[in-house]
C-alpha positions in Angstrom: 110.9 151.6 158.0 111.9 148.0 158.7 110.0 145.6 160.9 111.2 142.1 162.0 108.7 139.7 163.3 108.4 136.1 164.7 105.1 134.2 164.4 104.5 131.0 166.4 101.4 129.1 167.5 100.9 126.2 169.9 100.5 123.6 167.2 102.9 125.3 164.7 100.9 124.4 161.7 98.4 126.7 160.1 98.2 129.8 162.2 101.9 130.4 162.3 102.1 130.6 158.5 98.7 132.4 158.1 99.9 135.1 160.5 103.2 135.5 158.6 101.4 135.9 155.3 99.0 138.4 156.8 101.8 140.5 158.2 103.7 140.4 154.9 100.6 141.5 152.9 99.7 144.3 155.4 103.2 145.6 155.5 103.4 145.7 151.7 100.2 147.7 151.5 101.7 150.2 154.0 105.0 150.3 152.0 107.0 148.9 154.9 109.8 146.3 154.7 109.2 143.3 156.9 111.1 140.1 157.6 109.1 137.4 159.2 110.6 134.4 161.0 108.2 131.5 161.4 108.5 128.9 164.2 106.3 126.1 163.3 106.1 122.3 163.4 109.0 122.1 160.9 111.3 124.3 163.0 112.5 127.9 162.4 112.2 129.2 158.8 113.5 132.6 157.6 115.6 133.0 160.8 116.3 136.5 162.0 119.9 137.2 162.7 121.1 139.4 165.5 121.9 142.0 162.9 118.4 141.9 161.5 117.0 142.4 164.9 119.4 145.2 165.9 118.8 147.3 162.8 115.0 147.0 162.8 112.8 150.0 163.6 110.3 147.7 165.3 110.4 144.1 166.6 107.2 142.1 166.8 106.6 138.8 168.4 103.2 137.4 167.4 102.9 134.3 169.6 100.8 132.6 172.2 103.7 130.4 173.3 107.4 130.9 174.3 109.5 131.2 171.2 112.8 129.5 170.5 116.0 131.4 170.9 114.3 134.2 172.9 117.7 135.5 174.0 118.1 137.2 170.6 115.6 139.8 171.7 116.9 140.6 175.1 118.6 143.9 174.0 115.7 145.4 172.1 112.2 146.6 172.9 109.6 144.1 171.6 106.0 144.5 170.9 104.1 141.3 171.8 100.8 140.4 170.3 98.7 137.3 170.0 98.4 135.2 166.8 94.7 136.0 166.9 95.3 139.7 166.8 97.4 139.3 163.7 94.8 137.0 162.0 91.9 139.3 162.8 93.5 142.7 162.2 96.9 142.6 160.6 96.7 146.3 159.5 96.2 147.4 163.1 99.2 145.3 164.2 101.4 147.0 161.5 100.1 150.4 162.6 100.9 149.6 166.2 104.5 148.6 165.1 104.8 152.0 163.4 103.6 153.8 166.5 105.9 151.7 168.7 108.9 152.6 166.5 108.2 156.3 166.9 
């Protein structure tokens, strides 16, 4: 299974990157491949391509704000969660991605 995700928070500093790390760690424990794009104060890092998005089993946007380049996700079903959800229970978010993919 492959998940792609975007994390972004209003200030684009700590929570964006903390959420990305939490998702990566949780996915690894579940033996799931994940590619996380961060949209922080320094811009977009680890940018997801259209191909990354189209071949993913699940697409997750963990954000409390509008993300940049939202149009990349118009042709796929996206699971939206808050940054707080990822920070407080990343394992649950990964499990929801698995269920969403099925």
